[in-house]
C-alpha beads as a LAMMPS data file, in Angstrom:
LAMMPS data file: protein, C-alpha beads

130 atoms
129 bonds

1 atom types
1 bond types

-500.0 500.0 xlo xhi
-500.0 500.0 ylo yhi
-500.0 500.0 zlo zhi

Masses

1 110.0

Atoms # bond

1 1 1 178.551 -158.881 -271.853
2 1 1 177.175 -160.114 -275.311
3 1 1 175.695 -163.765 -275.072
4 1 1 176.782 -166.151 -277.691
5 1 1 173.417 -166.976 -278.938
6 1 1 172.751 -163.118 -279.635
7 1 1 176.016 -162.475 -281.599
8 1 1 174.794 -163.062 -285.054
9 1 1 171.732 -161.053 -284.683
10 1 1 173.898 -158.057 -283.189
11 1 1 176.294 -158.149 -286.002
12 1 1 173.675 -158.371 -288.783
13 1 1 172.076 -155.155 -286.936
14 1 1 175.424 -153.292 -286.790
15 1 1 175.892 -154.089 -290.473
16 1 1 172.750 -152.380 -291.190
17 1 1 173.867 -149.487 -289.172
18 1 1 177.088 -149.114 -291.310
19 1 1 175.152 -149.417 -294.413
20 1 1 172.812 -146.487 -293.173
21 1 1 175.956 -144.391 -292.590
22 1 1 176.712 -144.862 -296.179
23 1 1 179.521 -147.178 -295.501
24 1 1 180.144 -151.054 -296.330
25 1 1 180.365 -153.838 -293.611
26 1 1 182.932 -156.304 -294.687
27 1 1 183.393 -158.566 -291.221
28 1 1 181.974 -158.125 -288.022
29 1 1 182.900 -160.650 -285.086
30 1 1 184.142 -160.515 -281.518
31 1 1 183.823 -161.888 -278.050
32 1 1 181.567 -161.441 -275.062
33 1 1 183.297 -158.395 -274.100
34 1 1 184.208 -156.722 -277.329
35 1 1 183.705 -156.526 -281.253
36 1 1 185.672 -156.015 -284.345
37 1 1 184.481 -154.598 -287.302
38 1 1 186.187 -154.361 -290.839
39 1 1 184.491 -151.857 -293.043
40 1 1 185.023 -149.331 -295.886
41 1 1 184.008 -145.811 -294.322
42 1 1 182.164 -143.491 -296.531
43 1 1 184.320 -140.402 -297.075
44 1 1 181.429 -138.557 -295.808
45 1 1 181.499 -139.666 -292.206
46 1 1 184.111 -139.509 -289.562
47 1 1 185.490 -142.271 -287.623
48 1 1 183.827 -141.077 -284.307
49 1 1 180.509 -140.314 -286.009
50 1 1 180.298 -143.941 -287.443
51 1 1 180.991 -145.360 -283.995
52 1 1 178.647 -143.178 -282.390
53 1 1 175.916 -144.404 -284.669
54 1 1 176.780 -147.962 -284.263
55 1 1 176.887 -147.634 -280.559
56 1 1 173.866 -145.614 -280.117
57 1 1 171.410 -147.728 -282.457
58 1 1 172.837 -151.063 -281.239
59 1 1 172.778 -150.087 -277.509
60 1 1 169.105 -149.290 -277.938
61 1 1 168.088 -152.228 -279.943
62 1 1 169.989 -154.699 -277.675
63 1 1 168.052 -153.385 -274.673
64 1 1 164.842 -154.932 -276.484
65 1 1 165.938 -158.405 -276.369
66 1 1 165.461 -159.136 -272.633
67 1 1 166.370 -158.205 -269.261
68 1 1 170.035 -159.337 -269.400
69 1 1 170.627 -156.526 -271.585
70 1 1 168.631 -153.763 -269.461
71 1 1 171.896 -152.420 -268.145
72 1 1 173.798 -152.779 -271.334
73 1 1 176.405 -150.204 -272.539
74 1 1 179.208 -149.923 -274.812
75 1 1 182.473 -148.494 -273.173
76 1 1 182.927 -144.829 -273.985
77 1 1 186.340 -145.197 -276.093
78 1 1 187.167 -147.080 -279.090
79 1 1 190.065 -148.350 -281.209
80 1 1 190.239 -147.459 -284.939
81 1 1 193.045 -148.693 -287.452
82 1 1 193.008 -148.138 -291.105
83 1 1 194.338 -151.278 -292.868
84 1 1 196.256 -151.569 -296.261
85 1 1 195.031 -153.626 -298.892
86 1 1 198.096 -156.192 -298.570
87 1 1 196.704 -156.729 -294.882
88 1 1 193.239 -157.343 -295.775
89 1 1 193.203 -161.038 -295.648
90 1 1 195.268 -161.373 -292.766
91 1 1 192.731 -158.759 -290.986
92 1 1 189.900 -160.803 -292.051
93 1 1 191.343 -163.993 -290.622
94 1 1 192.332 -162.436 -287.464
95 1 1 188.580 -161.284 -287.078
96 1 1 187.151 -164.454 -287.999
97 1 1 189.619 -166.162 -285.628
98 1 1 188.620 -164.370 -282.499
99 1 1 188.008 -167.380 -279.898
100 1 1 191.177 -168.947 -280.862
101 1 1 193.028 -165.937 -280.901
102 1 1 191.707 -165.099 -277.145
103 1 1 192.877 -168.238 -275.945
104 1 1 196.359 -166.971 -276.116
105 1 1 196.017 -163.188 -275.323
106 1 1 193.325 -161.161 -273.426
107 1 1 191.822 -158.388 -275.403
108 1 1 193.525 -155.690 -273.009
109 1 1 197.130 -157.520 -273.687
110 1 1 196.453 -157.193 -277.331
111 1 1 195.272 -153.873 -277.368
112 1 1 198.345 -152.692 -275.706
113 1 1 200.292 -154.613 -277.963
114 1 1 199.090 -152.956 -280.991
115 1 1 199.385 -149.609 -279.643
116 1 1 203.136 -150.343 -278.785
117 1 1 203.614 -152.128 -282.089
118 1 1 202.474 -148.899 -284.070
119 1 1 204.243 -146.662 -281.937
120 1 1 201.102 -144.748 -280.530
121 1 1 201.392 -143.341 -277.250
122 1 1 198.822 -143.991 -274.325
123 1 1 198.373 -143.696 -270.685
124 1 1 196.865 -147.043 -269.131
125 1 1 194.989 -144.765 -266.915
126 1 1 192.721 -143.791 -269.901
127 1 1 192.315 -147.178 -271.516
128 1 1 189.875 -149.223 -269.384
129 1 1 186.859 -148.284 -267.186
130 1 1 187.681 -150.833 -264.491

Bonds

1 1 1 2
2 1 2 3
3 1 3 4
4 1 4 5
5 1 5 6
6 1 6 7
7 1 7 8
8 1 8 9
9 1 9 10
10 1 10 11
11 1 11 12
12 1 12 13
13 1 13 14
14 1 14 15
15 1 15 16
16 1 16 17
17 1 17 18
18 1 18 19
19 1 19 20
20 1 20 21
21 1 21 22
22 1 22 23
23 1 23 24
24 1 24 25
25 1 25 26
26 1 26 27
27 1 27 28
28 1 28 29
29 1 29 30
30 1 30 31
31 1 31 32
32 1 32 33
33 1 33 34
34 1 34 35
35 1 35 36
36 1 36 37
37 1 37 38
38 1 38 39
39 1 39 40
40 1 40 41
41 1 41 42
42 1 42 43
43 1 43 44
44 1 44 45
45 1 45 46
46 1 46 47
47 1 47 48
48 1 48 49
49 1 49 50
50 1 50 51
51 1 51 52
52 1 52 53
53 1 53 54
54 1 54 55
55 1 55 56
56 1 56 57
57 1 57 58
58 1 58 59
59 1 59 60
60 1 60 61
61 1 61 62
62 1 62 63
63 1 63 64
64 1 64 65
65 1 65 66
66 1 66 67
67 1 67 68
68 1 68 69
69 1 69 70
70 1 70 71
71 1 71 72
72 1 72 73
73 1 73 74
74 1 74 75
75 1 75 76
76 1 76 77
77 1 77 78
78 1 78 79
79 1 79 80
80 1 80 81
81 1 81 82
82 1 82 83
83 1 83 84
84 1 84 85
85 1 85 86
86 1 86 87
87 1 87 88
88 1 88 89
89 1 89 90
90 1 90 91
91 1 91 92
92 1 92 93
93 1 93 94
94 1 94 95
95 1 95 96
96 1 96 97
97 1 97 98
98 1 98 99
99 1 99 100
100 1 100 101
101 1 101 102
102 1 102 103
103 1 103 104
104 1 104 105
105 1 105 106
106 1 106 107
107 1 107 108
108 1 108 109
109 1 109 110
110 1 110 111
111 1 111 112
112 1 112 113
113 1 113 114
114 1 114 115
115 1 115 116
116 1 116 117
117 1 117 118
118 1 118 119
119 1 119 120
120 1 120 121
121 1 121 122
122 1 122 123
123 1 123 124
124 1 124 125
125 1 125 126
126 1 126 127
127 1 127 128
128 1 128 129
129 1 129 130
């Protein structure tokens, strides 16, 4: 789990990885068990490659913080959604207010709701590692 006191530094580091991937970070925030990233992706990188870069570099970096993170690992998967300009502000507001939002709904409940809302087929046994 990501400790509250490490979030700001982690999100800054993620932003630098995104920039190094020729993309533009707009907003990064999350909870102790997940992160939301709003960014403008370069046309020269795939979502899979961008997330691979972010996960690889931040995982290596966070393990240097202290022993709390010695076994840190991101989950294997990720969710990626494109956001239209008409939903840009709503998306930013959602990312900023993660703590309040997750008092009402868990991340897992929310993710499944998104999948259903956008008509994305899924199998629950492939969503979570637990």
